[in-house]
C-alpha positions in Angstrom: 344.9 87.2 31.7 346.3 89.8 34.2 348.7 89.0 37.1 349.0 91.7 39.8 352.4 91.8 41.6 354.0 94.1 44.1 350.7 95.2 45.5 351.1 97.5 48.5 348.7 99.4 50.8 349.8 102.2 53.1 347.9 104.3 55.7 349.3 107.5 57.0 348.2 110.3 59.3 349.1 113.7 58.0 348.7 117.2 59.5 347.0 119.8 57.4 345.9 122.5 59.9 344.0 119.5 61.3 344.8 115.8 61.0 343.7 113.8 58.0 343.8 110.0 57.4 345.0 109.0 53.9 345.1 105.6 52.1 347.7 105.0 49.4 347.7 101.9 47.1 350.0 100.9 44.3 350.4 97.7 42.2 352.3 96.4 39.2 350.2 94.7 36.6 351.6 92.0 34.3 349.4 90.9 31.4 349.3 87.5 29.6 351.1 89.0 26.6 354.0 90.3 28.8 352.9 93.9 28.9 353.3 95.6 32.3 351.7 98.7 33.8 351.8 100.5 37.2 348.8 102.0 39.0 348.5 103.8 42.2 346.5 106.5 44.0 345.8 108.2 47.3 342.5 108.9 49.0 341.6 111.1 52.0 339.4 109.2 54.4 338.7 111.8 57.1 339.7 114.9 58.9 340.2 115.1 62.7 340.8 117.7 65.3 343.6 115.8 67.0 346.4 113.5 66.1 345.3 110.6 68.4 341.8 110.5 66.9 343.2 110.4 63.4 345.7 107.7 64.4 343.0 105.5 66.0 340.8 105.7 62.9 343.7 105.0 60.5 344.8 102.0 62.6 341.3 100.6 62.8 340.8 101.0 59.0 344.2 99.4 58.3 343.6 96.5 60.7 340.2 95.8 59.1 341.6 95.8 55.5 344.5 93.7 56.6 342.1 91.1 58.0 339.9 91.3 54.9 343.0 90.8 52.6 344.1 87.8 54.6 347.7 88.8 54.5 349.9 87.4 57.3 351.0 89.5 60.3 354.3 91.3 59.4 353.6 91.2 55.6 355.4 94.1 54.0 352.6 94.8 51.6 350.6 96.6 54.2 351.9 99.5 56.3 350.1 100.5 59.5 350.2 104.2 60.5 353.0 105.2 62.9 352.0 105.9 66.5 352.3 109.7 67.2 354.6 108.9 70.2 356.9 106.9 68.1 357.2 109.7 65.6 358.1 112.2 68.4 360.6 109.7 69.9 362.3 109.4 66.5 362.5 113.1 66.1 364.1 113.5 69.6 366.8 110.8 68.7 367.9 112.9 65.6 
């Protein structure tokens, strides 16, 4: 029997000449015999001409998966993309 712990899902918006939406997932696996393993991976989900378009898609995908997983609001296992304005505000504060 396998028990999965420390499962996390993270969506990000990244700029690569254009804007792409990525999904990263990781998990620790604990097997019935005490063995453990780690898995993770990243997938590109789309490329966009502008940052807000990429953000809107990433947010919608994350929100849909969050609802499907049934995790409560504020659960640290899922990370929504940062709003572009919040990223710029953080950069100005530095």
